[in-house]
C-alpha positions as CSV (number, residue, x, y, z in Angstrom):
1,M,-12.6,-30.0,-23.3
2,V,-13.6,-27.7,-20.1
3,E,-14.0,-30.7,-17.8
4,S,-10.7,-32.1,-18.9
5,I,-8.7,-28.6,-18.4
6,N,-10.5,-28.3,-15.2
7,K,-9.4,-31.5,-14.1
8,Q,-6.1,-31.0,-15.3
9,S,-5.9,-27.5,-13.1
10,T,-7.0,-29.0,-9.9
11,E,-4.7,-31.8,-10.3
12,L,-1.8,-29.2,-10.7
13,F,-3.3,-27.7,-7.7
14,K,-3.0,-30.2,-5.8
15,Y,0.9,-31.0,-6.5
16,Y,1.3,-27.1,-5.2
17,L,-0.9,-27.7,-2.3
18,R,0.9,-30.8,-1.0
19,K,4.2,-29.0,-1.4
20,I,3.1,-26.3,1.2
21,G,0.9,-28.6,3.4
22,S,2.6,-31.7,4.1
23,G,3.5,-31.2,7.3
24,E,6.9,-29.4,9.3
25,G,8.8,-32.1,8.2
26,T,8.1,-32.4,4.6
27,S,6.8,-29.0,3.6
28,K,8.6,-27.1,1.0
29,G,8.5,-23.8,-0.6
30,L,7.3,-23.4,-4.0
31,S,9.5,-21.9,-6.7
32,R,9.0,-18.6,-7.9
33,L,7.4,-19.7,-11.1
34,E,5.1,-22.4,-9.5
35,S,3.9,-19.7,-6.8
36,S,3.2,-17.4,-9.8
37,E,1.0,-20.5,-11.4
38,A,-0.4,-21.2,-8.1
39,L,-1.8,-17.7,-7.9
40,K,-3.1,-17.6,-11.3
41,L,-5.2,-20.6,-10.7
42,I,-6.6,-19.0,-7.9
43,L,-7.4,-15.7,-9.3
44,N,-8.5,-17.3,-12.3
45,S,-11.1,-19.9,-10.3
46,K,-9.0,-22.7,-11.8
47,A,-8.9,-24.3,-8.3
48,T,-11.6,-25.8,-6.4
49,P,-12.7,-23.3,-3.1
50,A,-11.5,-26.0,-0.6
51,Q,-8.3,-26.0,-2.4
52,I,-8.1,-22.1,-2.3
53,G,-8.8,-21.9,1.3
54,A,-6.7,-24.8,2.1
55,F,-3.9,-23.3,0.5
56,M,-4.1,-20.1,2.0
57,I,-4.2,-21.3,5.5
58,A,-1.3,-23.7,4.8
59,H,0.9,-21.1,3.5
60,R,-0.1,-18.9,6.3
61,I,0.7,-21.3,8.9
62,R,4.4,-22.2,7.2
63,R,4.6,-18.3,6.2
64,P,5.7,-17.7,2.5
65,E,9.3,-17.6,1.3
66,P,10.8,-14.6,-0.4
67,Q,10.6,-16.6,-3.9
68,E,7.1,-17.5,-3.5
69,L,6.2,-13.6,-2.6
70,V,7.9,-12.8,-5.7
71,G,6.1,-15.4,-7.7
72,M,3.0,-13.9,-6.6
73,L,4.1,-10.2,-7.3
74,D,4.8,-11.8,-10.9
75,T,1.2,-12.5,-11.3
76,Y,-0.4,-9.1,-10.0
77,K,2.0,-7.6,-12.5
78,E,0.9,-9.6,-15.1
79,L,-3.2,-9.7,-14.4
80,G,-3.4,-6.5,-12.5
81,P,-3.8,-2.8,-13.5
82,I,-0.9,-1.1,-15.0
83,L,0.1,2.8,-14.5
84,Q,2.9,4.8,-16.1
85,S,4.7,8.1,-15.5
86,K,4.9,10.8,-18.2
87,E,8.6,11.4,-19.4
88,E,8.6,14.7,-17.3
89,Q,6.9,13.5,-14.1
90,L,9.3,12.7,-11.0
91,R,9.6,9.4,-10.1
92,P,6.5,8.5,-7.7
93,I,6.0,7.4,-4.4
94,C,4.3,4.0,-4.4
95,F,2.7,3.7,-0.8
96,G,2.1,0.0,0.1
97,M,-0.2,-0.4,2.9
98,P,-2.6,-3.4,4.6
99,F,-5.9,-3.7,2.3
100,D,-8.0,-4.1,5.4
101,G,-7.4,-0.5,6.6
102,R,-7.1,1.2,9.7
103,S,-9.0,0.8,12.9
104,K,-7.1,2.0,16.2
105,T,-5.1,4.9,14.9
106,S,-6.0,8.0,12.6
107,P,-4.4,7.7,9.1
108,L,-2.4,10.6,8.0
109,Y,-1.2,9.4,4.6
110,P,-4.2,11.2,2.8
111,L,-2.8,14.5,4.2
112,T,0.6,13.4,3.8
113,T,-0.3,12.7,0.0
114,L,-1.5,16.4,-0.2
115,V,1.3,17.9,0.9
116,L,3.7,16.0,-1.4
117,L,1.7,16.9,-4.1
118,A,1.6,20.5,-3.4
119,N,5.4,19.9,-3.9
120,N,5.4,18.4,-7.1
121,Q,6.0,14.7,-5.7
122,P,3.5,12.5,-7.5
123,V,2.0,9.7,-5.2
124,I,0.4,6.2,-5.8
125,L,-2.0,4.5,-3.7
126,H,-3.7,1.3,-3.7
127,G,-6.6,0.0,-1.6
128,G,-10.2,-1.6,-1.5
129,E,-13.5,-1.7,0.1
130,R,-13.7,-2.7,3.9
131,M,-11.6,-5.7,4.0
132,P,-11.0,-8.8,6.5
133,I,-9.9,-9.2,9.0
134,K,-9.8,-5.7,10.2
135,Y,-12.4,-4.0,8.2
136,G,-10.8,-1.0,9.0
137,V,-11.4,2.5,7.4
138,T,-10.1,2.8,3.8
139,T,-8.4,4.9,1.7
140,Q,-11.5,5.9,-0.7
141,E,-13.5,6.7,2.4
142,L,-10.7,8.7,3.8
143,F,-10.7,10.7,0.5
144,K,-14.3,10.8,-0.1
145,A,-14.8,12.4,3.4
146,L,-12.5,15.2,2.1
147,G,-14.5,15.6,-0.8
148,V,-12.6,13.4,-3.5
149,N,-14.5,10.6,-4.5
150,L,-12.1,8.2,-6.2
151,S,-14.3,4.9,-6.6
152,G,-15.6,4.5,-9.9
153,L,-13.2,5.7,-12.5
154,S,-11.7,3.5,-15.2
155,I,-8.3,2.7,-15.3
156,N,-8.1,5.0,-18.2
157,Q,-9.4,7.9,-16.0
158,V,-7.1,7.2,-13.4
159,Q,-3.9,7.1,-15.7
160,S,-5.2,10.5,-17.2
161,G,-5.6,12.1,-13.5
162,F,-2.1,10.6,-12.8
163,Y,-0.8,12.9,-15.6
164,Q,-2.7,15.8,-14.8
165,N,-2.4,15.5,-10.9
166,N,0.6,13.7,-10.2
167,F,-2.1,11.4,-8.2
168,A,-3.4,8.1,-8.3
169,L,-5.4,5.4,-6.5
170,I,-5.7,1.9,-7.6
171,H,-9.0,0.9,-6.2
172,Q,-9.1,-2.7,-6.1
173,P,-12.9,-3.5,-7.1
174,D,-12.9,-1.0,-10.0
175,H,-9.6,-2.1,-11.3
176,F,-8.7,-5.4,-10.2
177,P,-11.5,-7.7,-10.0
178,L,-9.8,-10.8,-10.1
179,A,-8.2,-10.3,-6.7
180,N,-11.2,-8.6,-5.2
181,S,-13.0,-12.2,-5.5
182,L,-10.8,-13.5,-3.0
183,I,-12.5,-11.2,-0.3
184,S,-14.6,-13.7,0.8
185,Y,-11.9,-16.2,1.3
186,R,-10.0,-13.8,3.8
187,D,-13.3,-13.4,5.6
188,Q,-14.0,-17.4,5.9
189,I,-10.3,-18.4,7.1
190,G,-10.4,-15.6,9.6
191,K,-6.6,-14.6,9.0
192,R,-4.6,-12.5,6.3
193,P,-3.6,-14.8,3.8
194,P,0.1,-14.8,2.3
195,I,-1.3,-12.6,-0.3
196,A,-1.7,-9.8,2.0
197,S,1.9,-10.0,2.8
198,M,2.5,-9.6,-1.0
199,E,0.2,-6.8,-1.5
200,L,2.4,-4.5,0.8
201,L,5.1,-4.9,-1.8
202,W,2.9,-4.4,-5.2
203,T,2.6,-1.4,-7.2
204,A,0.7,-0.9,-10.4
205,H,3.1,1.6,-11.1
206,Q,5.6,0.4,-14.5
207,G,8.9,2.2,-14.4
208,E,11.1,4.0,-12.0
209,H,9.4,5.0,-8.3
210,L,10.1,4.8,-4.9
211,L,8.2,1.9,-3.0
212,V,7.4,2.3,0.6
213,S,6.2,-0.7,2.6
214,G,5.1,-0.8,6.1
215,F,5.3,-3.7,8.5
216,V,4.6,-4.5,11.8
217,H,7.1,-7.3,13.1
218,P,10.7,-7.8,12.2
219,P,10.5,-11.0,10.4
220,T,8.1,-9.7,8.0
221,E,10.9,-6.7,7.2
222,D,13.1,-9.2,6.5
223,R,11.3,-11.3,4.4
224,A,9.8,-8.2,2.5
225,W,13.6,-6.9,2.1
226,K,14.8,-10.6,0.2
227,S,11.4,-10.5,-1.7
228,L,12.1,-6.6,-2.8
229,E,15.6,-7.6,-4.0
230,L,14.4,-10.5,-5.8
231,A,11.8,-8.5,-7.5
232,G,14.4,-5.9,-8.9
233,E,13.3,-3.3,-6.6
234,E,16.3,-0.5,-6.4
235,N,14.4,2.1,-4.6
236,T,12.8,1.0,-1.5
237,I,11.9,1.9,1.8
238,T,10.2,-0.1,4.8
239,I,8.7,1.4,8.1
240,K,7.2,0.0,11.1
241,G,4.5,2.1,10.7
242,L,1.3,2.4,12.5
243,E,-1.1,-0.8,12.3
244,G,1.5,-1.8,9.6
245,S,0.7,1.1,7.6
246,T,3.2,3.7,6.0
247,D,2.3,6.3,8.7
248,L,5.1,7.0,10.7
249,P,4.4,7.1,14.6
250,I,5.1,10.3,16.8
251,S,5.1,8.6,20.2
252,R,8.2,6.4,19.5
253,A,11.3,6.3,17.6
254,C,10.4,5.2,14.1
255,I,12.1,2.2,12.9
256,T,12.7,2.5,9.1
257,S,15.3,0.8,6.6
258,H,16.2,2.2,3.0
259,M,18.4,1.2,0.1
260,N,21.6,3.3,0.1
261,Q,23.8,2.7,-2.8
262,G,22.7,-0.5,-3.3
263,K,22.5,-1.8,0.4
264,R,20.2,-1.8,3.2
265,E,20.7,0.7,5.7
266,R,18.8,0.8,9.0
267,L,17.6,4.2,9.9
268,I,16.0,5.4,13.3
269,L,14.2,8.4,13.3
270,Y,13.2,10.2,16.6
271,P,10.7,12.9,16.4
272,R,11.3,14.1,19.7
273,D,14.6,15.6,18.1
274,Y,12.6,17.5,16.1
275,D,9.6,19.1,18.2
276,C,7.3,16.3,16.7
277,Y,6.9,14.3,19.6
278,G,3.3,13.3,21.0
279,Q,0.4,11.0,21.2
280,D,-0.4,9.2,18.0
281,P,-3.9,10.3,17.0
282,T,-6.5,7.4,17.8
283,W,-9.5,6.6,15.4
284,E,-12.9,7.7,16.8
285,G,-15.0,7.7,13.5
286,L,-15.1,9.4,10.2
287,D,-16.7,12.3,11.2
288,L,-14.1,13.3,13.7
289,W,-11.5,12.4,11.2
290,K,-12.6,14.6,8.6
291,N,-13.0,17.9,11.2
292,N,-9.4,17.2,12.4
293,A,-8.1,16.4,8.8
294,L,-9.4,19.9,7.6
295,N,-8.1,21.7,10.6
296,A,-4.6,20.1,10.1
297,L,-4.7,21.5,6.5
298,K,-5.2,24.9,8.1
299,N,-2.1,23.9,10.5
300,Q,-4.5,23.6,13.5
301,G,-5.9,20.6,15.7
302,P,-4.5,17.2,16.9
303,F,-3.0,16.0,13.6
304,V,-0.8,18.8,13.2
305,K,2.4,17.3,14.9
306,S,1.7,14.1,12.8
307,L,1.3,15.5,9.4
308,H,4.3,17.6,9.9
309,W,6.3,14.7,10.9
310,N,5.0,12.5,8.2
311,A,5.0,15.0,5.4
312,G,8.4,16.1,6.4
313,T,10.0,12.8,6.5
314,F,8.8,11.6,3.3
315,L,9.5,15.1,1.6
316,W,13.4,14.5,2.8
317,L,13.4,10.7,1.9
318,S,12.0,11.5,-1.5
319,G,14.8,13.6,-2.5
320,T,12.8,16.6,-2.1
321,T,14.7,18.5,0.9
322,K,18.2,17.9,1.7
323,T,17.5,17.2,5.4
324,L,14.7,16.0,7.6
325,Q,14.4,19.4,9.1
326,D,14.2,21.1,5.8
327,G,11.3,18.4,4.9
328,I,9.4,19.5,8.2
329,N,9.7,23.0,7.6
330,Q,8.6,22.7,4.3
331,S,5.5,20.7,5.3
332,K,4.8,23.7,7.6
333,E,5.5,26.2,5.1
334,S,3.2,24.6,2.3
335,I,0.5,24.0,4.8
336,E,0.8,27.9,6.1
337,S,0.9,29.1,2.5
338,G,-2.7,27.5,1.6
339,I,-1.1,25.8,-1.1
340,V,-1.9,22.3,0.2
341,E,-5.6,23.0,0.6
342,R,-5.6,24.5,-2.9
343,I,-4.3,20.9,-4.3
344,L,-7.6,19.5,-2.6
345,S,-9.5,21.6,-4.4
346,T,-7.8,20.9,-7.4
347,L,-8.9,17.4,-6.9
348,I,-12.3,18.2,-5.9
349,T,-12.7,20.0,-9.2
350,W,-11.1,17.3,-11.3
351,R,-13.4,14.4,-10.0
352,R,-16.5,16.8,-10.4
353,K,-15.6,16.7,-14.1
354,E,-14.8,13.1,-14.5
355,Y,-18.4,13.0,-13.1
356,A,-19.7,14.9,-15.9
357,K,-17.9,12.9,-18.8
């Protein structure tokens, strides 16, 4: 019976593979349901390794269509972890960033997160361990450098922590091992697979939220917006961020889009207009990042302008402040008052208590 099921699965997967890998003239996109089913077969090891690798590279070459990305989103939502908000919690900001981390520019989002938390704005992040193809520094490593080890927690502990602290990290090795099993394929094909594009649009949170997705190339942004519309995401922001992340640059104009009264609206932000212009901090290792990050929480050092700009922008985009300038001012005030450092101390204490359980 098992052999029969396996044969049925591999034959079905052949059909999906033929549709997307038949060549420029005959290749076709999968339907939303087909894409969802194909990813289920991949995650549940119902396709052979050869089929999975061929599917990933064929899909990469022809680029996934919006309904295909949404089909993959459906599968992640069905098989992946789930987070929910309490009734009295504000809607969270869910940041979608590349799973393979950062290797050229210093990440600001952990510090931005702390400023947002200091202003009662919930935040949900997701990530994993160092991953191909970039093997850049990860969210878990950055928070651990600040004293908060976010790995090794059960999904129930993460949910409880979200209720308590307004903050959660979905850590793929701990909370979505099915997806984590695909890391070897990412390494072997040497390219980001279409699943990586989908992960920029995914969040484990169920319910109302503000989804922020990073991108690098304009075609990626257009495809993301069509996918988000099909997926029914009503509150979304896309950002041409540093290395495809949601970190806003301060060295150039920031290209963003957001949903305004049901329509996509382009929004160009100029850091020079808010005295935040400068060089984007480069990545020079975890030790230096930790030193600069802790200094930034004291309103000192090379990260300060970037932190004011990023935290201020997201305070504004989340609706916490009425204007961008108000957001920047509030970011500065939160840091100068010491409340942001106290938020970090609260997270460190919470994590130590979880260790003790």
